[in-house]
HTML snippet that shows the backbone in 3Dmol.js (N, CA, C, O; Angstrom):
<script src="https://3Dmol.org/build/3Dmol-min.js"></script>
<div id="view" style="width:600px;height:400px;position:relative"></div>
<script>
const pdb = `
ATOM      1  N   MET A   1     -16.624 -15.531 -45.798  1.00  0.00           N
ATOM      2  CA  MET A   1     -17.285 -16.640 -45.441  1.00  0.00           C
ATOM      3  C   MET A   1     -16.865 -17.383 -43.792  1.00  0.00           C
ATOM      4  O   MET A   1     -15.721 -17.831 -43.864  1.00  0.00           O
ATOM      5  N   ASN A   2     -17.283 -17.537 -42.847  1.00  0.00           N
ATOM      6  CA  ASN A   2     -16.466 -18.229 -41.880  1.00  0.00           C
ATOM      7  C   ASN A   2     -16.760 -19.822 -41.761  1.00  0.00           C
ATOM      8  O   ASN A   2     -17.919 -20.141 -42.029  1.00  0.00           O
ATOM      9  N   ASN A   3     -15.880 -20.855 -41.398  1.00  0.00           N
ATOM     10  CA  ASN A   3     -15.772 -21.801 -41.008  1.00  0.00           C
ATOM     11  C   ASN A   3     -16.970 -22.631 -40.934  1.00  0.00           C
ATOM     12  O   ASN A   3     -17.355 -23.491 -41.726  1.00  0.00           O
ATOM     13  N   ASP A   4     -17.787 -21.992 -39.225  1.00  0.00           N
ATOM     14  CA  ASP A   4     -18.762 -22.261 -39.189  1.00  0.00           C
ATOM     15  C   ASP A   4     -20.099 -22.419 -39.996  1.00  0.00           C
ATOM     16  O   ASP A   4     -20.968 -23.290 -40.051  1.00  0.00           O
ATOM     17  N   ARG A   5     -19.883 -21.154 -40.620  1.00  0.00           N
ATOM     18  CA  ARG A   5     -21.181 -21.085 -42.360  1.00  0.00           C
ATOM     19  C   ARG A   5     -21.061 -21.455 -42.780  1.00  0.00           C
ATOM     20  O   ARG A   5     -22.089 -21.863 -43.320  1.00  0.00           O
ATOM     21  N   ARG A   6     -19.799 -22.016 -43.343  1.00  0.00           N
ATOM     22  CA  ARG A   6     -19.412 -23.155 -43.606  1.00  0.00           C
ATOM     23  C   ARG A   6     -19.967 -24.298 -43.648  1.00  0.00           C
ATOM     24  O   ARG A   6     -20.894 -24.719 -44.340  1.00  0.00           O
ATOM     25  N   LYS A   7     -19.524 -24.632 -43.092  1.00  0.00           N
ATOM     26  CA  LYS A   7     -19.974 -26.415 -41.984  1.00  0.00           C
ATOM     27  C   LYS A   7     -21.732 -25.897 -42.740  1.00  0.00           C
ATOM     28  O   LYS A   7     -22.021 -25.970 -43.934  1.00  0.00           O
ATOM     29  N   GLU A   8     -22.406 -25.533 -41.913  1.00  0.00           N
ATOM     30  CA  GLU A   8     -23.287 -25.467 -41.822  1.00  0.00           C
ATOM     31  C   GLU A   8     -24.413 -25.125 -43.576  1.00  0.00           C
ATOM     32  O   GLU A   8     -25.548 -25.562 -43.769  1.00  0.00           O
ATOM     33  N   LEU A   9     -23.558 -24.221 -44.587  1.00  0.00           N
ATOM     34  CA  LEU A   9     -24.208 -24.585 -45.713  1.00  0.00           C
ATOM     35  C   LEU A   9     -24.233 -25.855 -46.336  1.00  0.00           C
ATOM     36  O   LEU A   9     -25.118 -26.300 -47.067  1.00  0.00           O
ATOM     37  N   GLU A  10     -22.458 -26.768 -45.734  1.00  0.00           N
ATOM     38  CA  GLU A  10     -22.360 -28.219 -46.264  1.00  0.00           C
ATOM     39  C   GLU A  10     -23.760 -29.134 -45.526  1.00  0.00           C
ATOM     40  O   GLU A  10     -24.337 -30.139 -45.942  1.00  0.00           O
ATOM     41  N   ARG A  11     -23.909 -28.591 -44.716  1.00  0.00           N
ATOM     42  CA  ARG A  11     -24.885 -29.778 -44.003  1.00  0.00           C
ATOM     43  C   ARG A  11     -26.444 -29.420 -44.924  1.00  0.00           C
ATOM     44  O   ARG A  11     -27.019 -30.306 -45.556  1.00  0.00           O
ATOM     45  N   ALA A  12     -26.981 -27.915 -44.844  1.00  0.00           N
ATOM     46  CA  ALA A  12     -27.757 -27.491 -45.663  1.00  0.00           C
ATOM     47  C   ALA A  12     -27.541 -28.573 -46.730  1.00  0.00           C
ATOM     48  O   ALA A  12     -28.249 -29.580 -46.707  1.00  0.00           O
ATOM     49  N   PHE A  13     -26.412 -28.376 -47.845  1.00  0.00           N
ATOM     50  CA  PHE A  13     -26.203 -28.687 -49.115  1.00  0.00           C
ATOM     51  C   PHE A  13     -26.785 -30.470 -49.583  1.00  0.00           C
ATOM     52  O   PHE A  13     -27.376 -30.928 -50.561  1.00  0.00           O
ATOM     53  N   LYS A  14     -26.127 -31.187 -48.034  1.00  0.00           N
ATOM     54  CA  LYS A  14     -26.636 -32.571 -47.473  1.00  0.00           C
ATOM     55  C   LYS A  14     -27.652 -32.667 -47.685  1.00  0.00           C
ATOM     56  O   LYS A  14     -27.874 -33.222 -48.761  1.00  0.00           O
ATOM     57  N   LEU A  15     -28.855 -32.240 -46.894  1.00  0.00           N
ATOM     58  CA  LEU A  15     -29.992 -32.241 -46.989  1.00  0.00           C
ATOM     59  C   LEU A  15     -31.197 -32.039 -48.034  1.00  0.00           C
ATOM     60  O   LEU A  15     -32.360 -32.435 -48.125  1.00  0.00           O
ATOM     61  N   VAL A  16     -30.350 -31.242 -48.758  1.00  0.00           N
ATOM     62  CA  VAL A  16     -31.153 -30.719 -50.443  1.00  0.00           C
ATOM     63  C   VAL A  16     -30.984 -31.751 -51.350  1.00  0.00           C
ATOM     64  O   VAL A  16     -31.669 -31.942 -52.355  1.00  0.00           O
ATOM     65  N   GLU A  17     -29.860 -32.541 -50.881  1.00  0.00           N
ATOM     66  CA  GLU A  17     -29.384 -33.689 -52.048  1.00  0.00           C
ATOM     67  C   GLU A  17     -30.313 -34.563 -51.196  1.00  0.00           C
ATOM     68  O   GLU A  17     -31.436 -34.060 -51.243  1.00  0.00           O
ATOM     69  N   GLU A  18     -30.303 -35.371 -50.641  1.00  0.00           N
ATOM     70  CA  GLU A  18     -31.614 -35.769 -49.941  1.00  0.00           C
ATOM     71  C   GLU A  18     -32.759 -36.101 -50.203  1.00  0.00           C
ATOM     72  O   GLU A  18     -33.436 -37.117 -50.362  1.00  0.00           O
ATOM     73  N   ALA A  19     -32.866 -34.606 -50.220  1.00  0.00           N
ATOM     74  CA  ALA A  19     -34.549 -34.386 -50.157  1.00  0.00           C
ATOM     75  C   ALA A  19     -34.492 -34.371 -52.229  1.00  0.00           C
ATOM     76  O   ALA A  19     -35.620 -34.350 -52.723  1.00  0.00           O
ATOM     77  N   LEU A  20     -33.701 -34.379 -52.917  1.00  0.00           N
ATOM     78  CA  LEU A  20     -33.517 -34.362 -54.657  1.00  0.00           C
ATOM     79  C   LEU A  20     -33.694 -35.672 -54.772  1.00  0.00           C
ATOM     80  O   LEU A  20     -34.715 -36.172 -55.242  1.00  0.00           O
ATOM     81  N   SER A  21     -32.669 -36.338 -54.332  1.00  0.00           N
ATOM     82  CA  SER A  21     -32.588 -37.821 -54.064  1.00  0.00           C
ATOM     83  C   SER A  21     -33.999 -38.930 -54.103  1.00  0.00           C
ATOM     84  O   SER A  21     -34.152 -40.005 -54.683  1.00  0.00           O
ATOM     85  N   ILE A  22     -35.041 -38.010 -53.080  1.00  0.00           N
ATOM     86  CA  ILE A  22     -36.260 -38.694 -52.609  1.00  0.00           C
ATOM     87  C   ILE A  22     -37.158 -38.223 -53.506  1.00  0.00           C
ATOM     88  O   ILE A  22     -38.145 -38.942 -53.655  1.00  0.00           O
ATOM     89  N   VAL A  23     -37.090 -36.737 -54.468  1.00  0.00           N
ATOM     90  CA  VAL A  23     -38.379 -36.618 -54.983  1.00  0.00           C
ATOM     91  C   VAL A  23     -37.935 -37.165 -55.922  1.00  0.00           C
ATOM     92  O   VAL A  23     -38.867 -37.930 -56.172  1.00  0.00           O
ATOM     93  N   GLN A  24     -36.885 -37.441 -56.961  1.00  0.00           N
ATOM     94  CA  GLN A  24     -36.956 -37.861 -58.320  1.00  0.00           C
ATOM     95  C   GLN A  24     -36.880 -39.470 -58.230  1.00  0.00           C
ATOM     96  O   GLN A  24     -36.970 -40.161 -59.245  1.00  0.00           O
ATOM     97  N   ALA A  25     -36.705 -40.028 -56.918  1.00  0.00           N
ATOM     98  CA  ALA A  25     -37.234 -41.367 -56.767  1.00  0.00           C
ATOM     99  C   ALA A  25     -38.644 -41.419 -56.968  1.00  0.00           C
ATOM    100  O   ALA A  25     -39.022 -42.335 -57.698  1.00  0.00           O
ATOM    101  N   MET A  26     -39.674 -40.522 -56.414  1.00  0.00           N
ATOM    102  CA  MET A  26     -41.046 -40.066 -56.227  1.00  0.00           C
ATOM    103  C   MET A  26     -41.005 -40.016 -57.420  1.00  0.00           C
ATOM    104  O   MET A  26     -41.103 -41.075 -58.040  1.00  0.00           O
ATOM    105  N   LYS A  27     -40.874 -38.971 -58.015  1.00  0.00           N
ATOM    106  CA  LYS A  27     -41.272 -38.475 -59.686  1.00  0.00           C
ATOM    107  C   LYS A  27     -41.015 -40.329 -60.597  1.00  0.00           C
ATOM    108  O   LYS A  27     -41.951 -40.834 -61.218  1.00  0.00           O
ATOM    109  N   ASP A  28     -39.764 -40.970 -60.482  1.00  0.00           N
ATOM    110  CA  ASP A  28     -39.576 -42.206 -61.293  1.00  0.00           C
ATOM    111  C   ASP A  28     -40.990 -42.890 -60.853  1.00  0.00           C
ATOM    112  O   ASP A  28     -41.388 -43.535 -61.823  1.00  0.00           O
ATOM    113  N   GLU A  29     -41.661 -42.969 -60.048  1.00  0.00           N
ATOM    114  CA  GLU A  29     -42.080 -44.260 -59.525  1.00  0.00           C
ATOM    115  C   GLU A  29     -43.290 -43.783 -59.717  1.00  0.00           C
ATOM    116  O   GLU A  29     -44.085 -44.652 -59.360  1.00  0.00           O
ATOM    117  N   GLU A  30     -44.064 -42.453 -60.258  1.00  0.00           N
ATOM    118  CA  GLU A  30     -44.819 -42.127 -60.463  1.00  0.00           C
ATOM    119  C   GLU A  30     -45.257 -41.909 -61.869  1.00  0.00           C
ATOM    120  O   GLU A  30     -46.347 -41.646 -62.377  1.00  0.00           O
ATOM    121  N   GLN A  31     -43.959 -42.118 -62.371  1.00  0.00           N
ATOM    122  CA  GLN A  31     -44.308 -41.557 -63.911  1.00  0.00           C
ATOM    123  C   GLN A  31     -44.577 -43.091 -64.457  1.00  0.00           C
ATOM    124  O   GLN A  31     -45.579 -43.329 -65.132  1.00  0.00           O
ATOM    125  N   GLU A  32     -43.324 -44.431 -64.022  1.00  0.00           N
ATOM    126  CA  GLU A  32     -44.041 -45.559 -64.137  1.00  0.00           C
ATOM    127  C   GLU A  32     -45.558 -45.696 -63.956  1.00  0.00           C
ATOM    128  O   GLU A  32     -46.394 -45.698 -64.860  1.00  0.00           O
ATOM    129  N   ALA A  33     -45.735 -45.789 -62.871  1.00  0.00           N
ATOM    130  CA  ALA A  33     -47.170 -46.085 -62.431  1.00  0.00           C
ATOM    131  C   ALA A  33     -48.374 -45.710 -63.730  1.00  0.00           C
ATOM    132  O   ALA A  33     -49.242 -46.385 -64.283  1.00  0.00           O
ATOM    133  N   LEU A  34     -47.710 -43.674 -63.920  1.00  0.00           N
ATOM    134  CA  LEU A  34     -48.322 -43.533 -64.898  1.00  0.00           C
ATOM    135  C   LEU A  34     -48.800 -43.720 -66.436  1.00  0.00           C
ATOM    136  O   LEU A  34     -49.801 -43.365 -67.059  1.00  0.00           O
ATOM    137  N   ASP A  35     -47.595 -44.456 -66.770  1.00  0.00           N
ATOM    138  CA  ASP A  35     -47.242 -45.526 -68.073  1.00  0.00           C
ATOM    139  C   ASP A  35     -47.854 -46.612 -67.904  1.00  0.00           C
ATOM    140  O   ASP A  35     -47.901 -47.267 -68.945  1.00  0.00           O
ATOM    141  N   ASN A  36     -48.354 -47.095 -67.023  1.00  0.00           N
ATOM    142  CA  ASN A  36     -48.669 -48.421 -67.043  1.00  0.00           C
ATOM    143  C   ASN A  36     -50.309 -48.264 -66.855  1.00  0.00           C
ATOM    144  O   ASN A  36     -51.016 -49.184 -67.268  1.00  0.00           O
ATOM    145  N   LEU A  37     -50.924 -47.095 -66.229  1.00  0.00           N
ATOM    146  CA  LEU A  37     -52.274 -47.127 -66.412  1.00  0.00           C
ATOM    147  C   LEU A  37     -52.410 -46.063 -67.927  1.00  0.00           C
ATOM    148  O   LEU A  37     -53.155 -46.412 -68.843  1.00  0.00           O
ATOM    149  N   GLU A  38     -51.880 -45.228 -67.977  1.00  0.00           N
ATOM    150  CA  GLU A  38     -51.884 -44.970 -70.048  1.00  0.00           C
ATOM    151  C   GLU A  38     -52.147 -46.123 -70.514  1.00  0.00           C
ATOM    152  O   GLU A  38     -53.099 -46.183 -71.292  1.00  0.00           O
ATOM    153  N   ASP A  39     -51.541 -47.144 -70.256  1.00  0.00           N
ATOM    154  CA  ASP A  39     -52.034 -48.199 -71.291  1.00  0.00           C
ATOM    155  C   ASP A  39     -53.116 -48.918 -70.987  1.00  0.00           C
ATOM    156  O   ASP A  39     -53.426 -49.782 -71.808  1.00  0.00           O
ATOM    157  N   LYS A  40     -53.681 -48.817 -70.169  1.00  0.00           N
ATOM    158  CA  LYS A  40     -54.898 -49.433 -69.446  1.00  0.00           C
ATOM    159  C   LYS A  40     -55.950 -48.456 -70.300  1.00  0.00           C
ATOM    160  O   LYS A  40     -56.475 -48.632 -71.400  1.00  0.00           O
ATOM    161  N   PHE A  41     -56.034 -47.467 -69.443  1.00  0.00           N
ATOM    162  CA  PHE A  41     -56.981 -45.948 -69.648  1.00  0.00           C
ATOM    163  C   PHE A  41     -56.095 -44.958 -69.548  1.00  0.00           C
ATOM    164  O   PHE A  41     -55.468 -44.441 -68.624  1.00  0.00           O
ATOM    165  N   PRO A  42     -56.200 -44.767 -70.993  1.00  0.00           N
ATOM    166  CA  PRO A  42     -55.406 -43.385 -71.391  1.00  0.00           C
ATOM    167  C   PRO A  42     -56.622 -42.290 -71.317  1.00  0.00           C
ATOM    168  O   PRO A  42     -57.789 -42.539 -71.620  1.00  0.00           O
ATOM    169  N   GLY A  43     -56.060 -40.874 -70.798  1.00  0.00           N
ATOM    170  CA  GLY A  43     -57.096 -39.947 -70.877  1.00  0.00           C
ATOM    171  C   GLY A  43     -57.632 -39.581 -69.723  1.00  0.00           C
ATOM    172  O   GLY A  43     -57.752 -38.403 -69.388  1.00  0.00           O
ATOM    173  N   SER A  44     -58.084 -40.821 -68.856  1.00  0.00           N
ATOM    174  CA  SER A  44     -58.708 -41.022 -67.513  1.00  0.00           C
ATOM    175  C   SER A  44     -58.608 -40.121 -66.617  1.00  0.00           C
ATOM    176  O   SER A  44     -57.479 -39.712 -66.885  1.00  0.00           O
ATOM    177  N   GLU A  45     -58.937 -39.534 -65.788  1.00  0.00           N
ATOM    178  CA  GLU A  45     -58.918 -38.303 -65.067  1.00  0.00           C
ATOM    179  C   GLU A  45     -57.920 -38.933 -64.025  1.00  0.00           C
ATOM    180  O   GLU A  45     -57.028 -38.112 -63.809  1.00  0.00           O
ATOM    181  N   LYS A  46     -57.733 -40.144 -63.266  1.00  0.00           N
ATOM    182  CA  LYS A  46     -56.614 -40.163 -62.401  1.00  0.00           C
ATOM    183  C   LYS A  46     -55.216 -40.243 -63.496  1.00  0.00           C
ATOM    184  O   LYS A  46     -54.140 -40.361 -62.911  1.00  0.00           O
ATOM    185  N   ALA A  47     -55.184 -40.210 -64.413  1.00  0.00           N
ATOM    186  CA  ALA A  47     -54.133 -40.201 -65.312  1.00  0.00           C
ATOM    187  C   ALA A  47     -53.775 -39.524 -65.853  1.00  0.00           C
ATOM    188  O   ALA A  47     -52.719 -39.603 -66.481  1.00  0.00           O
ATOM    189  N   VAL A  48     -54.651 -38.435 -65.809  1.00  0.00           N
ATOM    190  CA  VAL A  48     -54.269 -36.448 -66.088  1.00  0.00           C
ATOM    191  C   VAL A  48     -53.847 -36.127 -64.597  1.00  0.00           C
ATOM    192  O   VAL A  48     -52.757 -35.577 -64.446  1.00  0.00           O
ATOM    193  N   ASN A  49     -54.709 -36.460 -63.340  1.00  0.00           N
ATOM    194  CA  ASN A  49     -53.348 -36.042 -62.130  1.00  0.00           C
ATOM    195  C   ASN A  49     -52.348 -37.263 -61.756  1.00  0.00           C
ATOM    196  O   ASN A  49     -52.185 -37.584 -60.578  1.00  0.00           O
ATOM    197  N   MET A  50     -51.959 -37.653 -62.381  1.00  0.00           N
ATOM    198  CA  MET A  50     -50.914 -38.221 -62.063  1.00  0.00           C
ATOM    199  C   MET A  50     -49.764 -37.440 -62.505  1.00  0.00           C
ATOM    200  O   MET A  50     -48.743 -37.075 -61.921  1.00  0.00           O
ATOM    201  N   GLY A  51     -50.388 -37.216 -64.199  1.00  0.00           N
ATOM    202  CA  GLY A  51     -49.428 -36.510 -65.102  1.00  0.00           C
ATOM    203  C   GLY A  51     -49.257 -34.907 -64.477  1.00  0.00           C
ATOM    204  O   GLY A  51     -48.284 -34.186 -64.700  1.00  0.00           O
ATOM    205  N   LEU A  52     -50.132 -34.638 -63.864  1.00  0.00           N
ATOM    206  CA  LEU A  52     -50.007 -33.565 -62.792  1.00  0.00           C
ATOM    207  C   LEU A  52     -48.980 -33.523 -61.805  1.00  0.00           C
ATOM    208  O   LEU A  52     -48.286 -32.544 -61.529  1.00  0.00           O
ATOM    209  N   ALA A  53     -48.923 -34.909 -61.182  1.00  0.00           N
ATOM    210  CA  ALA A  53     -47.977 -35.217 -60.154  1.00  0.00           C
ATOM    211  C   ALA A  53     -46.501 -35.238 -60.567  1.00  0.00           C
ATOM    212  O   ALA A  53     -45.533 -34.882 -59.896  1.00  0.00           O
ATOM    213  N   VAL A  54     -46.536 -35.793 -61.970  1.00  0.00           N
ATOM    214  CA  VAL A  54     -45.015 -35.830 -62.625  1.00  0.00           C
ATOM    215  C   VAL A  54     -44.821 -34.521 -62.700  1.00  0.00           C
ATOM    216  O   VAL A  54     -44.008 -33.901 -62.014  1.00  0.00           O
ATOM    217  N   ASP A  55     -45.405 -34.149 -63.360  1.00  0.00           N
ATOM    218  CA  ASP A  55     -45.226 -32.639 -63.704  1.00  0.00           C
ATOM    219  C   ASP A  55     -44.751 -31.438 -62.423  1.00  0.00           C
ATOM    220  O   ASP A  55     -44.012 -30.455 -62.379  1.00  0.00           O
ATOM    221  N   ALA A  56     -45.373 -31.947 -61.761  1.00  0.00           N
ATOM    222  CA  ALA A  56     -44.932 -30.726 -60.493  1.00  0.00           C
ATOM    223  C   ALA A  56     -43.833 -31.742 -59.475  1.00  0.00           C
ATOM    224  O   ALA A  56     -43.304 -30.944 -58.700  1.00  0.00           O
ATOM    225  N   LEU A  57     -43.491 -32.656 -59.290  1.00  0.00           N
ATOM    226  CA  LEU A  57     -42.341 -33.459 -58.764  1.00  0.00           C
ATOM    227  C   LEU A  57     -40.866 -32.464 -60.005  1.00  0.00           C
ATOM    228  O   LEU A  57     -39.899 -31.800 -59.632  1.00  0.00           O
ATOM    229  N   GLY A  58     -41.314 -32.781 -61.381  1.00  0.00           N
ATOM    230  CA  GLY A  58     -40.234 -32.109 -62.177  1.00  0.00           C
ATOM    231  C   GLY A  58     -40.021 -30.999 -61.897  1.00  0.00           C
ATOM    232  O   GLY A  58     -38.911 -30.706 -62.341  1.00  0.00           O
ATOM    233  N   ASP A  59     -40.644 -29.865 -61.197  1.00  0.00           N
ATOM    234  CA  ASP A  59     -40.453 -28.960 -60.501  1.00  0.00           C
ATOM    235  C   ASP A  59     -39.826 -28.605 -59.843  1.00  0.00           C
ATOM    236  O   ASP A  59     -38.995 -27.701 -59.930  1.00  0.00           O
ATOM    237  N   VAL A  60     -40.301 -29.717 -58.469  1.00  0.00           N
ATOM    238  CA  VAL A  60     -39.518 -29.085 -57.606  1.00  0.00           C
ATOM    239  C   VAL A  60     -38.185 -29.994 -57.416  1.00  0.00           C
ATOM    240  O   VAL A  60     -37.555 -29.859 -56.367  1.00  0.00           O
ATOM    241  N   ASP A  61     -37.690 -31.012 -58.498  1.00  0.00           N
ATOM    242  CA  ASP A  61     -36.007 -31.231 -58.493  1.00  0.00           C
ATOM    243  C   ASP A  61     -35.966 -30.133 -59.506  1.00  0.00           C
ATOM    244  O   ASP A  61     -34.960 -30.603 -60.039  1.00  0.00           O
ATOM    245  N   ASP A  62     -36.164 -29.266 -60.090  1.00  0.00           N
ATOM    246  CA  ASP A  62     -35.702 -28.601 -60.806  1.00  0.00           C
ATOM    247  C   ASP A  62     -34.934 -27.578 -59.810  1.00  0.00           C
ATOM    248  O   ASP A  62     -33.728 -27.348 -59.713  1.00  0.00           O
ATOM    249  N   ALA A  63     -36.145 -26.990 -59.036  1.00  0.00           N
ATOM    250  CA  ALA A  63     -35.668 -26.318 -57.640  1.00  0.00           C
ATOM    251  C   ALA A  63     -34.826 -26.358 -56.591  1.00  0.00           C
ATOM    252  O   ALA A  63     -34.256 -25.535 -55.875  1.00  0.00           O
ATOM    253  N   LEU A  64     -34.930 -28.098 -56.731  1.00  0.00           N
ATOM    254  CA  LEU A  64     -33.993 -28.151 -55.567  1.00  0.00           C
ATOM    255  C   LEU A  64     -32.228 -28.334 -56.131  1.00  0.00           C
ATOM    256  O   LEU A  64     -31.257 -28.070 -55.422  1.00  0.00           O
ATOM    257  N   GLU A  65     -32.159 -28.917 -57.764  1.00  0.00           N
ATOM    258  CA  GLU A  65     -31.340 -28.216 -58.170  1.00  0.00           C
ATOM    259  C   GLU A  65     -30.510 -27.116 -57.940  1.00  0.00           C
ATOM    260  O   GLU A  65     -29.563 -26.917 -57.180  1.00  0.00           O
ATOM    261  N   GLN A  66     -31.127 -26.416 -58.824  1.00  0.00           N
ATOM    262  CA  GLN A  66     -31.080 -25.097 -58.159  1.00  0.00           C
ATOM    263  C   GLN A  66     -30.732 -24.465 -56.572  1.00  0.00           C
ATOM    264  O   GLN A  66     -30.106 -23.412 -56.449  1.00  0.00           O
ATOM    265  N   ALA A  67     -31.032 -24.946 -55.853  1.00  0.00           N
ATOM    266  CA  ALA A  67     -30.683 -24.740 -54.654  1.00  0.00           C
ATOM    267  C   ALA A  67     -29.409 -25.161 -54.242  1.00  0.00           C
ATOM    268  O   ALA A  67     -28.674 -24.519 -53.491  1.00  0.00           O
ATOM    269  N   LEU A  68     -29.114 -26.452 -54.838  1.00  0.00           N
ATOM    270  CA  LEU A  68     -27.833 -26.502 -54.533  1.00  0.00           C
ATOM    271  C   LEU A  68     -26.955 -25.830 -55.506  1.00  0.00           C
ATOM    272  O   LEU A  68     -25.813 -25.744 -55.054  1.00  0.00           O
ATOM    273  N   VAL A  69     -27.050 -25.457 -56.371  1.00  0.00           N
ATOM    274  CA  VAL A  69     -25.974 -24.393 -56.966  1.00  0.00           C
ATOM    275  C   VAL A  69     -25.859 -22.887 -56.330  1.00  0.00           C
ATOM    276  O   VAL A  69     -24.921 -22.091 -56.374  1.00  0.00           O
ATOM    277  N   GLY A  70     -27.246 -22.775 -55.678  1.00  0.00           N
ATOM    278  CA  GLY A  70     -26.751 -21.801 -54.943  1.00  0.00           C
ATOM    279  C   GLY A  70     -26.148 -21.659 -53.757  1.00  0.00           C
ATOM    280  O   GLY A  70     -25.697 -20.561 -53.429  1.00  0.00           O
ATOM    281  N   ILE A  71     -26.062 -22.678 -53.002  1.00  0.00           N
ATOM    282  CA  ILE A  71     -26.082 -22.948 -51.869  1.00  0.00           C
ATOM    283  C   ILE A  71     -24.166 -22.989 -52.339  1.00  0.00           C
ATOM    284  O   ILE A  71     -23.312 -22.388 -51.687  1.00  0.00           O
ATOM    285  N   GLU A  72     -23.815 -24.022 -53.850  1.00  0.00           N
ATOM    286  CA  GLU A  72     -22.360 -23.709 -53.743  1.00  0.00           C
ATOM    287  C   GLU A  72     -21.995 -22.902 -53.711  1.00  0.00           C
ATOM    288  O   GLU A  72     -20.941 -22.906 -53.074  1.00  0.00           O
ATOM    289  N   ALA A  73     -22.528 -21.131 -54.448  1.00  0.00           N
ATOM    290  CA  ALA A  73     -21.927 -20.533 -54.976  1.00  0.00           C
ATOM    291  C   ALA A  73     -22.136 -19.658 -53.784  1.00  0.00           C
ATOM    292  O   ALA A  73     -21.475 -18.626 -53.674  1.00  0.00           O
ATOM    293  N   ALA A  74     -23.039 -20.016 -52.863  1.00  0.00           N
ATOM    294  CA  ALA A  74     -22.995 -19.185 -51.488  1.00  0.00           C
ATOM    295  C   ALA A  74     -21.868 -19.171 -50.156  1.00  0.00           C
ATOM    296  O   ALA A  74     -21.686 -18.463 -49.166  1.00  0.00           O
ATOM    297  N   LYS A  75     -21.069 -20.723 -50.928  1.00  0.00           N
ATOM    298  CA  LYS A  75     -20.037 -21.168 -50.138  1.00  0.00           C
ATOM    299  C   LYS A  75     -18.640 -20.356 -50.452  1.00  0.00           C
ATOM    300  O   LYS A  75     -17.807 -20.287 -49.549  1.00  0.00           O
ATOM    301  N   GLU A  76     -18.384 -19.757 -51.694  1.00  0.00           N
ATOM    302  CA  GLU A  76     -17.432 -19.344 -52.636  1.00  0.00           C
ATOM    303  C   GLU A  76     -17.250 -18.651 -51.563  1.00  0.00           C
ATOM    304  O   GLU A  76     -16.356 -17.806 -51.518  1.00  0.00           O
TER     305      GLU A  76
END
`;
const viewer = $3Dmol.createViewer("view");
viewer.addModel(pdb, "pdb");
viewer.setStyle({}, {cartoon: {color: "spectrum"}});
viewer.zoomTo();
viewer.render();
</script>
């Protein structure tokens, strides 16, 4: 791989890192809100939907982590 493509991959890596940071923060905030809601309204429809959102954000987190691994492998 030439240097120009490596630089572009590094740029992509940084963007994915930024996206990962945002998703992790959102997941943590949603989990905290869910925990607070479940204290007051356990099993409510809103709590269930929030739990699904937390799970989905966890899946996105995993996918972004895998993207970082893939980008690193491609740079070698």
